[in-house]
N, C-alpha and C positions, 0 to 999 in steps of 0.2 A: 586576943590584939590590945596592941595600947594608945591609948588616947591621951594626949598632951595637949592642953588647953594653957596657952601661956599670957598672963594680961600685967602687962609692966605697971607698977603700980605709983610711978612720977610722968609717966607717958613721956617722959626727953631723951628715950633711948634711940638711939643713931643707929649706934652698929650691934652683933648679935653674931658670934662668931662661936660655929659649934662643928666646923672640922676644920680642914687644911689643906693649905693644896700640894704639900709633900706625895709622894706615891705611900712614902714607909707609913706613912700615917691611919694609926686607927685610934676609933673613938669604944671602947668599951660597954659605951653603956646603949650602945644601940647593939642587937645581937640578933641580927633577923624575926626581925619582928616582925610576920607577914602582916599587912593593912593596917598596920602602923599610920596615927593620927597627927598630925603638928600643927592645932591653929593658932596663928598669932593674934594673941584680941587687945585691939584698944592702941595701935603702935603708928599713934599716928605720924609719931618723927621718926620708924624707921626709914634708915637708908641705904645700911647696907645686913643683907644677910648669909651667911656662907657652912652652906652643906659640906663644903666636898670633903672626896672620899671616904664619907660616910656611907659606905657599901651595907651597914648590917644596920640601913634604917631603909623598909621597903615601906614606902604607902605614902600617902595624900600631905604634903605640903600646901596649907591655907593663909598667903598673905593679903588677901581682899581685905583688910583693913587697914593694908598697908599703903597708902595713895602716896607717901615722898621716895620710895622705894626705887633708888638709881643704879645699884649693885645685886647680881642675885646667883650667886655660886655656887653650883649643883652638881657640878660635874665630877666621878667617882662615887657618888651617894645611888643609892637603890632606888629614891622614890621614883613610883610610878603616874602619880599626879599631880600637877602642880598647878593652885586658884592663886591667878592673877587679881588685883587691882581693875574698877573696871576701865580705868584712865590710868595714867601716870605720866613718871617723868624718867622713867627706866633705860639705863643709859648703857649695861651689860649686862648681859644674860647668856649663864653657862646653863645648860642643861643633860642630866644623863642619857646617857640610850637606855634606859631603862622604864623613860616615859611614854607611859601609854594614852591619856588623856591631856590635852592640853591648849590652851586658844587665848591670841593676844587681841586685845579691844584697839583703845585706841591709847598707843603710848608711841607718840607723833617723835619721841628722842628714841628711841633703840632701832 
């Protein structure tokens, strides 16, 4: 099992693009890692997260520290659990059919 904890050094990153909307896209970094975890820590200014068509990533994405996130694109990925901030400004959310655990609390713009 792979666990990735990513921390922003300068805390000003606004976009994190790991995937692509093209159906032919393949990210060879994710090779069917069961129960992988991607924890985005200290990304206070992150507004966009893209893991589209990364079907080899089959695990948890933790965005609980990303209070300013507006766009989350994960369709075509293998994500099974999505953890969102307790409240926020999410405007666009695309999740894959592989999601097994997911909840939304206070996101009035969604």
